[in-house]
Every structure is written in C-alpha cells, then in structure tokens.
N, C-alpha and C positions, 0 to 999 in steps of 0.2 A: 128858389123859383119864383115864378110869377104869380102875382096877387092875382089873374082871373083865373077861372078854373083849370086844372092841369089837363093836359092830355093825356094819355094812356103810357106814353112813353115816360112823361114826366113823373106821372105817380109812381111807376116801378124805379125809375134811377132816384127819386126820395125815397122810398123803402128801402132801398141798399145802403143809402148813406146816413140815413135814421136810425138802421137795425144792424145793419152786417156792422163786425169786426174783424181788423187785419189779425188771419190766424196764425202767422210767423214771419221772419225778418225781424228789422231793426223797429217795423212801426206795428210791430205786434200789441192788438189791444186796441188799438185806436179806431176809429171811425173809418169807413171805407168812404174814400174818392175817389170820383169814375174819372178817366182821364179821357180826355178830347174824341180819342178815336172809340172810346169805348161807349159814349154820349152819342157817337155819331151811329152807330150799330145799334142800339137801344132805340133810336127815332127811327130809323127805316124800318126797324124789324114791327114796331109796334105801333108807329103811327102810321103805318101803309094804307092806303084808305082801300084799296081789294082786299086787305087782309094775307097777309103772309104765311104760306103754307111750309116755306124752305126758307132757310138764311144758312147762307154759305160766309166762313170769316177766313184766312189765311194771311199768317204771318209767319216770322220766322222764330225761332225758340227764344224761351226766356220772356217772353211779350204778353205775360199773365193770362195764356188761353186755359189755364187751369182754372184762376181765378174768375174768368169770365164764365167758367161753365156752372161753376159752384153758385155765382149769382141767378143766372137763368134758372139753377135747381132750386132755388130757395125763394125767387119769385114765385115759382108755381108750384110751391110746397106749401108756403105759409104767407106769401106775399100777396099783391092786388092781383094777381092772374090764377091765383088759387081756385079750382072749380071741385065741386063737392063730389064724393067718392071716385075722384080720377087717380091713374094711374102715370106716372113719369118716370123714364130711364134713360141712363146713359150706357152707352156701350162702346169697349176699348177692347183692343185685340188681346190686350194681356194683361191677367190679373192685378200686375202690378197696378196699369196706369188705371184700370176700372179703380182702384183702392185708392189711390191718388187723389180722384174726383169725389169720392165717397169722404174721405179723410180730410178734406180741404173743405168740403163744406159743411160736413158736421163741427169740424172747430171752429168754422167762422159765425156758424146758430149757438153754440154754447160757451161763445163767449158774449153774447147779447147777452142781457138780464131780459129783454123783453122776450125773446125769442125762446130762450132754454124751456119756458112754461110752455110751448105750445107744440113744442116740436118732441119728439121721440127718437132717438139712435138705437139701432137694432144692431152692432157691429158685428156678429156672427153673419148675419144673409147681406150685410152693407147695403143696409135700408135704412131710409127716415120716414116717418109718418106723422104730416103735418094735422094736427088734432082738432082744429078748430074746422076744418072742412074734411076731414080724413081722406087726406091725400098721400098715397105712396109712393115713394121715390126709392129706386134701385138701381144698382152701379151691377151692369152686368159687363163679363168679358166671354171672349169666343172660347179660350180656355177653362171657363167653365160650364155652367146651363147656360141651355140656348137659348135665345129669345121667343121661342117657338108658345102660342100661347099667353101670350103678353094682350095687352089692348092700350095703348101709351096715346094719351093727349099729347103728351111732350115727349119726343124722341130726342137726345145729342149724341150726335158720333164724334167721338174724343180720336183725334191723330190719326185720321182716314187716309194719311198720306202714308201710312205703312201697308194700305191695303196694294199688293201686288195685282195686275188686271183690271177691267173695266167691273167687275162686280164680285161680291162677297157672300157666301152664304148668313154668316151673323149678321153682317147689316142688313143686308136684302131680307132677313124676319123680320128686326126691327122695324123698319118702313114699312113692310106691310103689315104690321099690328095695329099701323095706324086707321086702319078703314074704315072703323068704328064710328070715327070721331070727323064732323064736318069741317070743325074749326082746329084741327090736328096740325100742329106745326113740326118741322124735323129741323133741328140745326146741326150742323156738320161746320165746327172747328179745328185746322190743322194746318199744319206743314203743309207746303207742297209735296206731291207727289214726286217721284222721277219721271216719268215718262207722260206723255198726251193720252197712253192708253191706261194708265191706272184708274181705280174709282174716284179719287181727289181730282184729279185734271178731269175727268169726264161731268161732275160735276159741277167744277168751275166754266168750262167752256160751256156747256148746256144750259148754264144761269144767263152768261153772256152772250151767247148765238140767239138765243132763243127770244131775250127780253121780256121773259116772262114778267107782268106787273106781280105776281105773287110770289117769285122770287127775290131775295135779295142778296147778294153777293158783294164781300166786300176783302179785295186782294190787295196786300202791301208787299210788293215783289220790288228787288233791285234791278236796271234794264240789264239784258241779258250779257252783253259784252263789257260790262263794268267794269274798273279797274278795282283789284279787292281792296286798295285803301283810301277809294272813294267814300267820303264821309257823306255826301248826299244819296249816296247809293244804301247805306247804311242804314238812313231816316227813311227810305223808301220800304224798307222790307221792316223794321222794326220801330213802329208808331208807340211804343213806350221807352222809346231810346232817353236815357236822362229823369227816367222816372221811376219805373219797373226795374229797366234794364239796365244795366249798370255800362257806361260808354266805355270805360277804362277797360274793363274785362272784353268787351267785344274787339277793344282798339289791338288789345293781346291778342285774341284770337286771328283775326284776319291777320296783323304782322306775323303769327307764327306760318298763315297758310302762305302768304305772299314769298316765306324763304323755303317754303315745304311742297314744292311741285304734287307731291302726293296728295297732301292734305286739301288741296285746292278745290278739288270738286264736293268733298264732305262740308268744305266752309260755306260756299256757294249753295248749297242744297238747305243748312242749319240755320246759318245765319243772313243769307240773303234773300232766301225762301225762293229759288230758282229752280225749275226744273230740271235737274242733272243728276244723273245718277251717281252715287257718291263712291262706288266701284269703277269709273273712270273707262268707259267703253271704248272701243279702237276708233269712234267717230265721235266728235259732241254733237250735240242737239244742234247747236247752230248753225254748223259746217254741213249736217247733213242737209237739214231744212234750205239752207243756202241752193244747194244745188238739186233744188226740187220743181225745176221747169216741166215744160210742156213737152215729151216726149216726141219726136218726129216719127213719118213712116220712114221707113229703112230703102225701101224705092232703089233695089239691086245695090247697093252699098255692101263692101265687104262686112261679114259678120262672122261675130268672135263669141264665142260660146261655151258656158260651165255648167257642169251638172252634178250636185250633191247627193248621192243617193240616199236614202235614208233605210232605217229598217221597216219592215213592210207596215207597221201602225205609224210610223212616225213623217213627218213634214219634208218632202220629196221636192228641190230646188232646180228649175233651172233658167239661167241668165242669159240673155242675150246682148251683146254690145255693139255696136256700128259708129262708124267716123261720121259725124257731121257735121261739116266748118271744120271750126277748131274744139269740137266739142263729142264727148261719146256718149251717145245715147244709149238708154238700158230699158231690156224687156223682159221681165220676169216671168215665170211660170210655176205654179209650185200646185203640186198633189196630196192629199189625204184620203184614207178610206172612209168613203159616204157613211158604213154600220158605224157607228159609235162617235159621230162624230158632236154631237152635241156635247155627250159626256168629256168627250176631250176638252171643247171648249171649257168644260166647268171645270174641269181640274186644272188645264193649264192656265184659266184664266185671261182665256183668250177669245176673240170670235169670229172663231173659224168658222162657225154656221152662217154668222150673219156674212161673211167673206165669201162664202160659197154661193150665198143668195145673190150678192151684187156683183159676182162675175171676177173675184178677186182670186178667189181658190177652185181647182177643178179635181173632181173629185171621182174615183174609181170603185166600183160598185163592190159592196161586200167590207169583211172586216178588216184586209188587207189592202195593198197596194197592189194593184195588177200591174206589173211591168209591161204588161203588153200595151197598155195603154201609154204610156212613156215609150217606149219604142214606134209606136205608130205617132205619137205625135213629133216625134226626131225626126222619121222621115217624111211627116206632110212639112216641118217648119223647112226642111233643107230643099226640097222642091219648091218651096218659093223662094228661097231666099239665098243669097251667094253667100253659103256659109261657107267660110277659111277651115275653121278650128273649132271643136268643140271639145273642152277638157270633163277627163272622168276623173272623180276619184277610186282607188281600187277598190273600195267598199260594195257589195252588191255586184261587182262589173260581172261575174261569173254568172250569175244570175239575169243579168242583162243582157250578154251575149247572142244567147239564141235568139234569143226573142229579135237583137237586131236581126240576125241572118233572116228569120221569118217575115219581120218588115220590107226585106229588101234589099238590105246593105249584101255587098258581095264580100266573097274572102280576102280581096285584096283592101278591100277598105276596112276588112277586120284585124286584119293581121299582115308582120311585114313593115320594113324599113318606113315605106311610104303608107303605111296604113293610114285611117283613119284615127285609129285606136293607138294612144301611147300613153303607157302612164305617165303622173307627176306625183311626186311623194307630199303627203299634208303635215311632214314633220317642218322641224325650223329651216333645214337646208332648201328646201323649196317655198316654202311660205314666206320666210322674212323678206324676201326681194321682192314675193308678188306683195306683200302687204306694203312695204314701202312706195312700188311703184302707184297703186291703187291711193295709197294715203296722199303721195305726190298731186295726183289728180283731182282729190276731194277738197284739198286745200285751193287747190289754182282753178276750182270752179270750175271744170272742165267734166265733171263725170254730170249726167243730166237723168234724172231717177222717176221723175214726172209723180211723186211720193206715194208710190204704190203703197197699201196702209202695209202689207204680208212684210215687204221689203224693208219697210221702214222699223217693222216692228223687232226684224232681225239686225236690223243697223242699231238701234237701241239697246239689245239683248247682249251684242258681239264687246266679250273682254279678249284680251291677249294676254299670252303667256312667254316670257321670255328664259332665256337658259343663261350662263354667265356670260356668254360672250355679248349675249345683248341682242343674237337674234330672236327673233318673233313667228308666232303661229297665234291663230285663232284658237282659244279655247273652250269646246263645248262643255266641258265639266265643269269650270267654273261662271260661266253665262248663266243671268237668272232666267235665260227662256230660250227657244227655236234661235240658233242663229246661222242655220242652214242658206239662207238667201246670198249674206254676207260672203260664205265660205266659196258659193258658186261664184258670184261678184268678181272676189277677189282670183280666181282662176281663170275665168273668162278674161279681166283684164291683163292676165298674166300672158297669155296666147295672144292677146290684142297686142303687146309687144314685140311679137315678131312682123308684124307688118309694117312693111315699109313704104308706104304709100304708092304701092303700084297700082297702075290702070290698065293693066293687061287684063286679058280674058280671065274671068275667075275659075278656078279650079275646084269643080263641087265636092262636096262630101270628105273633104278633109276634116278627120278628127282627132282628136289630140286626148290621152285620158292620164290625167291624173289620179295618180294613188300613192 
C-alpha cells in the first residue's frame, strides 16, 4: 500500500489482507490476497467520486464470488465501512446458497485472531454481530423469512442470475428496504441469467445503457460465438483463472462439453458466463438476434399466417409472414385479458403490463380473452392484406368458428375442400417438417422479425421434444414460459411453404387451420 494517505478502497483492501483468513482449500488459514479483478472492483466501488449506489459484478462459476461477497460483509460489519447501529444483509434464492455466504464469512472471521474478538456469530439465525459498532448482518433466503421489515445500509444479492423474469418479490423487498439510507449501496454478484428479460440481465443492461455514474458494473464473459476450447474465451469469463479457478478443471469441463452437444449450453452459461439457456431452446439467442432487422410494410404482398389459440386466460398469438425480396418479414399480434394483467405479469415474471402500455400486446376487456376481438381483428386484417392462408390449431376453434361467421366470413370460407379453414396437427407428424423449414430460414437469416419483445420472449422460451424417430415438436409442457408466438410462427411458415412465388391475382381469405 502507498505511503501517502490511503483512499477508501485502499483502506478496505488493506483491512482484508491484514485481518481476513482463507477459510478453506489448500490455503486455509493464510492471509487473504486480493486478485487484480477484485482490486479493480474495490477501486470502482469505493473510490467513486459520486458515491456508488449499485455495484454489479458477473463472472463464471468458481471465480471466488462467495469469497468476494464475504469480504464485503466483513468490511461493512467490523471493517472500515462499519456504521453505528446499521444493518446489512445478503439475499439468495435458496437456504443453501444463503448459508454458504454466512458460513464462509463466519469462518473467515473466526480464523482471524483479531476479528474473532469483535464479532459474534449466531448460527441459528445466520447472523453476525459486529461488536465495535453494533452492526448486524443476516443471511436471508427466499425459502425462509421474507426481507420485509428490514432496513439495510448494505444489501448483497447473491446468484441473482437464477431469477427468471425481470423482477423478484424477495429481491425487490431487499432493494426497497434501503430507502432509509442516503448512502445505501446494493451489490449484485452472479453468473449471467439465461435471457435478456431476466433480472440479472436487466441489472447489467441498465447499468451499461444508462451510464449512471453511481452504478458500477464489471462483467466478465466470453464472446458469444467463441469456440469452447478457446483459452482466451476462458480467460475473458474467468478472471480468477490460474488463481482461485483451476485451469485444469476448466479445461476438462470444456473438453467434455465439446464432445457432448447436450452439454454445450450448460458450459457456455456456467463456465463462459454467456446469456444462454442451459435447456437448449429451439433457436439460439445469437441466431434469433441476427434475424432482428426492421420489418417492412406488406404493401399488397401475399401474406401467410398462423394463430395459436390459448385458453381464455393465457396468451393468444397471431403471426403473419410476407415475402419481401429474399426474406420473410414477420408481424405478430398478441392478446391477453385486461383484468388481472398486472397479477399475471407478476406471476409469470414477464412485463405484460408494460408491453400492453407500449403497444406490443393487445388486451380484451374482462378476465378472459374475448374471441370476438380476435375474429374482428382477423376480418380487418384480411380486408387490408392479401391473405393467402391462416393456419389455426384445433384447440379453441369450435369457440372461434361461430364468431368468425358473425364477423363476416362465409360458410364456403369456413367449411369445404376449398375452405379458408383446414386443420393441421401440432403433433410430431405435422410439426417436425414445419420446424425444419423454420429452422432453415432462421439459420439462413431469411426471417426478419424486428425484435418484437413478446415474440422474442416466446423464442427464448421455446424448447423441443423429440420422438424415437427424431421427429420434433415445440413442447409447451417443458418450456420455461409462454411459447405461443413461436408455435404461430412455425404454423405460418409451414403454410407459406405452399407459395410458389406466383404473381397472379390474390385469392383472398384462404385460411388453413392447423389442429
């Protein structure tokens, strides 16, 4: 440390290296020695001229995240940052994870001859009490008592990447508990979340986009398209590689993942710290994003559509495709019932209410989707566009059919060999070739979807199920969330495959029902 007066960060680092001991592993009992990436984080957080209010750090697994959190706990409990009669907390989704932080911090303190005299450990309630300033630290979990009622000058969210969706009631309670302090600081330390819509991703992206000087954000992640065996990619995501993180262990993990395609997604998420769902979605995030260009107006071009009808309280999806040049441009429409929208958003951890406000999602009055609105929309859409076919699934069609008649569709359009509506099964036999065709367009970058947020959510959630013959279908039961938009897109693309590029006068209102 320098001979000049220490900065706030330097005082905190000096405290760690003087008083804290390594609690486990080959170096147990030895003095803590901070790695370069930890020092960089300390400098960013504690020497911030505008006073840090939020500090986000993300890296791959086994890079001393628990150790870093534990050091923050002790710095604020018995170290230079301790404030008289204050409370601090760490929060985790599970009791086990919460206990790991508490156990690590308490062991680190108890191994120190100096700190064990000034700190009291309360194992039964997962608490530490700093006796010098009467500071209380507690480890909280979503599985235990809630964080409501606390008032924390320092809050640490551990493994926030496990939270699905943009918000979490437990974490929100911890964050809002900090309102009593002008100098409160929130630490968020985790591996990356699977999707852009998840809590940890929202935290990171907000920090990057906002450029708020009171927010610190350090993210260590490998490039999206890197090779699994690229050692530079390992180093990008693992700042402790060769120090706390075994290079040999990581090498073995990545070699195994390179041999087993089923393990690749997990390895990329956990060991390369990439935003990727370990459940291996139908379309990868990078491929989907590559197809996210602006969508053009259809302007009289032939249009092919798919409609996935939901139960009365769930998401109904309509997707329209039109050929523009060598591409197929996508225009989706979604419906949810207006009543209970916020509650559903909270339950699904998806911002339906925000999307409805911003025009990405249509709502119908009452607690259930009123199919009359869907029927009226279809009639208006067909009046405005050269609709060649609309694919419907069987589910819910018996409820929609009379409403389509009321909306002005004729009997000939509703029934018969040349009818607008024909069923198409959503089982393996029908959906497997539909998925193959859609997959080919996505890989060939000939689908253009405009990054519609609801459709992108469905794409991120969509997983496939295979039968013994290798046929595939989109599987709603195994997906993390709603996939209705991708089902509708697959159906629309399948009927679009019937188009041979004709220039003849359009035959209006030819609708095909998938069921």
